[in-house]
C-alpha positions, 0 to 999 in steps of 0.5 A, a space after each residue: 500498530 494502527 491501520 489509519 496511522 499506517 495508510 496516512 504514513 504509507 501515502 506522504 512517504 509516497 509524496 516524498 518519493 514524488 508519487 503524486 496523487 492517484 486517481 484509482 480510488 482504492 489506492 493509498 496515493 488516492 487523496 482523502 478529505 476525511 478520516 472516514 475517507 482514509 479508513 475506508 481506502 486500502 493501505 497499499 499502492 496500485 500497481 501503476 502507484 508500485 511501478 512509479 516507486 520502482 522505478 526511483 528505488 528498484 525493490 524486488 517486489 516478490 520479496 516485499 510482498 513477503 515483508 508485507 504479509 509478515 507485517 500483516 500477520 504480526 499486527 492482525 490487519 486481515 483485510 491487507 493481508 488477503 490482498 498481499 496474499 493475492 498478490 503472492 498468487 498472481 506472481 506464482 
């Protein structure tokens, strides 16, 4: 799985759920103009964009994080794995 493909797909799917561009530089919903910018961004929505998504499609955040952790482990996306582990630690 290409990290770039995951980031661009996540961004565009966010638009499909009505989420507009985000001002948070590290959010996947922050717009990019070049592939270098896309590669630099995280493949995750900030907490504000996650709340917007959760208001349109309710989900269990802990379950979502555990499933993301499994996905990131499977595809060796170590930087994203570290971030999701930090998020899980904050929930406990």
